[in-house]
N, C-alpha and C positions, 0 to 999 in steps of 0.2 A: 591708349589708354584704355588698361583694361578697366571693362567695368566692374561694376560691386554693387549687391543687391543683399543688403544686411538679413540674417539667419537667423538673428537674434536681437530682442529689445534691449539689451545694453551697444550694441553695432548701429540700432535702428535712432537711436535715440541722438547716439553723437554723430551720425551723416547728419538727422534735421539740424542740430545744433547749426553744422558748415552749412546745408544749404539757407537756413535764414538771412544772413546779408542777402542772398539772391532773391529773396520775392518780390521786391521792389521790381526788378529787371526783368520777370514770367512774362508781365502781358505784353511787351517787345521783345523776347526773345524766344517763345518757347513753340511758334512755329519752325522754327530752322532744324534742319536735321544735320547735327555735325558729328564727327566721329566723341565718342566718348558724352556723351549726350550730358555734356557739363549745364544747358542752361535747364535740366528737370531735376529733378530731385533724383528720380530712382528706386522712391520710397515706396514705390506703389503693391508689390508682394508686400511688402508689412506690411503698408498696407489692409492690405485683403485680408491676411491671416492674422489680424489686430497684434503682432507683436508691438505696433504704435498704435496707438487709438485716430481717427478724426479729429473726437474733442481736443484732445492732447493741440495739434496740428493748429485747430485754427484757433485755439485760445491761443496759442505762443505766441502767431503770427499778430494775434492782436496787441498783446504785449509787447510786440516790438516793432507793429508797424501800423499809419494809422490806415485809416476802410479804406478811405478811395487811395492808395498807393498799393493796396494788396489783393485790391474786386476779385482781378482776371482769376490769382491763387485761390483764394475763398470760395471763389467759383466753382473751380477744379477742384477742387477737397469733395464738393458738396454731389458732384457728378455721378460720385460713383454709389452716392447714401441715393437718390435719387432713384437711379435704374433699378436701386435692389427692393425701396418705395415701391415705386412701381410692378416688379414682379412680383411683390408677393398679393399685390390689384390684381395679376395677371397670370395664376401658378399655372392657365392652363396653357400658356408659347413657349413656358419651359418642358410641357410636358410632351407639346406634340411637338417641337424641335427634336427632342430626344427620337421622338416615333419615325421620323422624316428623314431621320441619320442609319437608323437601321433600314427602314422602307428603300429611300434610292441606292445604298448600299446593296440592296438583295437585287432592286430591278432593276440598276442604270445599266443601258448597254456598254459593255465590256471596253469600246474603245473610249466614251464619255467617265468613266472608272480613270482608263488607261491615263488619259490625259489630265484627270485629275490629281492622280501619282507623282506624275512628271509635274508641273506646277508648283504642288506641295512639295517637291525637294528640290524644287529652284532652277527646273531643266524645258524653262517655259520657252527660250533663245530670248526672251527682253529681258537685259544682262544686270538693270536695276532693280526689275522686282524678282529676280533671282537673287540675287545679293541679297534685301531682302527678308528671302527667306532661309538661306544659308544664315543669315547670321540671326533666327530665329531660332533655325534649329540649335544651334551652335551656344545662343545664349540665353534660352529663356522672355526676351526681351527684342523689342522694336516699340523706338519713341512714335508715339500716339499718331502722330501724322503722316510716318511713312505705312502705320496699320490700314489707316483711313485710306490711303495710296492701293494697296495692296491688294486690300478687300475688293475697290471697284477695282480692280485687274481682273480680281476671281471671279466678280459676277458678271461685270460690263461690255468687255472687254474678251476674256474669257467662254463668256457664257455656261460659266457652271454653277450648279447648285448652291446659293452661299447659307445652307445650311452643313458642307461641306465642310468647304470655307472656314466657317466656325467652331465646326469637331476638332480641323487640324489647329487652328487658334488656342483651344480648349488644349489640347494637347500639350501645347510645349507653353506657353503662354505664365512663367511665373508668377502673373498676378490675375489672373485671368478667375474671374468667378461668371456665375449661373448667371445674372442683372447683367451684368456689365457685356459682359464676349455674346450674350444672345439677344442684347437689342443696341448693341454697336453695328452689329451686320443687317439685323433688320430694318435701320436707321439705311445703312446705306444700297439695303437694296430694293430702298424704298417704303415699307409696311411699316418702319415704324411714326411717322409722319408721311402716310398715306401721299404715294406718289409721287414723293419727292426723294428724288435719287441725289447721291452721291459719285460723281464721274470725276473719275484721276483725269490730271491737266497736264501735262509733259512742261505745260507752262507756270506751270503748277510750281512740279518740280526744280523747273529752271530758275526760279526763287525762293524758292526754301531748300532746295539741296542741287546745285548748280557743279557744285565736286563730282557728287555722283553721277551723275548721268555724264561728265566727260570721262569720267574713270570707266563706265560701265555704259556706253553712248550703244553698243551694238545691237541691233535690234528695239532701239526707241522709238521709232518711229511708228512703229504702233499704239504709239500714245499718246501724237499728234492729236490739236488739240481737237481738227474735225470729226477724225476719224471715230472717236467716243462717240456709241451712244445709251440710252438706258435701256437696259431689260431687265423687265417689270414683271419683277415678281408675284405670283399670286399669296393671297394671303390662304393658310391653312389653321388657323388657331381659330380658337374659340374667343371671342376679343372681348366679351363681358367682365363687366368691371367688379372683379366680388370685393367684400367687405375687409378690410383689415381685420390680419385676426385680432380677439381678443388676450395678449395675456398679460399675465401682472409686470410695472415695474420695479419690484422690492417683493425682498425677500424675509418673511420672519421663521426666524429657526423654530420649530414646535417643540413643546418642555417635553424630554423621556420620550426623544423619537429617534431613532438612529435614521441619522441622514449620510448617503453618498451621493456627489457633486460632478455628473459629466463632465472630463473637457473633450472636445471637439473642436476639428481644426475649422471650426468660422471663425472663431475667437476663443487665441489664445492667451487670453490677458487677465484672466480668473480674478488676483490679486489687486486690479481698482476697477473694481464691478460692482455690482448690487449683489454678489455673494462671500464680496470681500469678509466680511464675519463672520461667517456659517465657520461652525465647527465641526467638520466631517468623522464619521470613521473610518470610508472610504473613498477613493480615490478612481475613479477609472477613465481614460484614458484613450479616448481612439483614433487612431491615424490613418493617415491619408493616401493607404499603401495604393496602389492600382496600376493595376497592365496596361490601360486607357491611357497615362501621362507618359510624356520622356523620359529618359532615361537624366538629364540634368533639373528639368522639375520631378522628378521621384527626388534629390540629391538634397536639394532647396526646400521642401517640405517635410525631409528628415531629418535634418538640419533648426528647422524653427520648431519640430514636434521637438525634439530631442531640448530644447530649448526653453520652450515653456513647460514639461515638465520636471527640468528642472526648478523652474521658479515657484512653481506650483507641489511641490514639494516642498520649500525654502520655507515660503508662504503659509501652507496650512501643515504644516508640520507630518505630511505624513506622503510613502511614495506611492505615486499614482500607478495601478495594476495597468500595465497598458494590452488594450486592445486590437491585433495588426491582424483581424481578417478582415474580411472586403461588405461582408454582411455581419452589424453587431450584434442584433437582437440574441440568439443564443449564448454570447460570451459574456453578456452585459446582464442578465436574466441568471447563470450561473454565478459572476461576481456579486448582484444583490442578494441574493439567496443564502449564498457561501457567509456574507458580512450581516445577516440577516436584517438589510433592510425597513425602514416603514417606508421612505420616501427616496427617491433621485429628483436630483434638480439642477439646471443646465441654463446655462445661458443659449437663451432661441436660438436657433439656427436660421437660415434664412431658406428662400425657396430654392432648391437647390440637392447634391448628391445627398447629403450627410440629412435634409428634410425628410428627403424622403424615405428613409431607414425609420423615418419617429413613429410611425403607427404599428410598428411591426417592434420596437419597441416598446412600446406603450403596454401591446398584447402580453408580449412574454412579461414584462416587469407587474401587472394588471394579474394574470394568471398567474402568479404565486403571491399577491397578496403587496404589493410593492407600489404608493402612487408616483405619480410625475408629476415633477410643475417646470415648467420652460418660462425662462424669466428675461424680460425685453429691455436691454438697457432705455432709462428715460431719453438720453437724446433720441435714438433710434425711434423712439416713439413719435417722436414730435417730430422728426424728418421723414416718415416714414406717411404718416397722418397726410401730406400737405405731398405728394406723390402721384396722386393718382389721373393728373391729366399730364399737360408738357412742359418738360424743362423750366422757362421762363416765370409762368404763374409760380413754380415753387420756389424757385430765388427770390422771386419778391416777397413774399411770404418768408425764408431762409434772411437775407438780408436786412430784412427789418428786425429777426429777433439778435442778429449777430452788431447788426448797425448797435442794439440796445445794450449789452453784449458792452461792446466798445465805448461807450458814452460812463458808462456806471465809474466809481473812483475810484477801483480797486485798480483801475486800467489805465497805464500810464497814459493815454490821448485822451481819458475823460474827464470830465468836466469839473 
């Protein structure tokens, strides 16, 4: 069965409708790694770039299923938002990871870097892990359980730096975002929950992917339960908690001012956002073109970007100006100047590559007398505000909110 990852909103909505009946079986089936991955939605790339939103998925789930029957699915949808909120309040973790990748690449002995490259190519000698590496490179995807096994193999069996493994995943995974990718690797390494590592176990693979272990048996003795010991990583990031950035949750367009909208890859769903009713005189769209991502991922991102351009043009009746440079600020300023804009407004980017460019963009626009306004979706603000500690305290509050929604009269299972 060929994997399909929707790169257009219409396709993502169709795929979601097809998956809705499987939601109640998700808790039972989700950990099984099978060919074709029918037990999971394969919508994570579309969710990551908001071709379809978490809100749509959560509300649709509550419309179709009782809360208790869909709880595990609802939980998993909320994990991505939790990681984003956590990183918003711990941005040093993202900066530190980027710095560490550079330092390690420049300072590690050649034999270590050569081994890391071989493992990433799927040439470790442990056939089942090599099969996962090949699948990731070929498709841009791995089942979440396989990601955990492979990351643990990289860290605790191969004894390689987690930062370089996270960079490999970030380069290839269609759904990789700075928060979920970085924090998940930190969790496997024993940093996210200090001292608690995730260890790959042959017995666990035998339980959830026996056909793979049978097919790819060579070298699997390296994964024997008693052989895997934790490789404790050293914390190098500053872990002080920052206040959640204060951003507006709505936007009122000033009268008699020329407004421009910025569309970026963190959120490709302007038409259902706090900016839906804005009447811009111009729109700028920045792509995710980067030499640092794989060809497969680059192709997916280009298709998703193209779909967003068409939808944005149709909704706002303006053809966006496309900016393809990896550094946006100079062209953003030139675009704003050309259209004599008074303000540029955008949905807020979370901690990551797009957010990294925002100070330069703000400076360039301010220099030509154009102000900037970053708007955060209210549901993101609600979720991020409770994501400063562990997931389960976060989930208790999210659960209360979702149960209140599910009990309201407009839902089929409401009172």
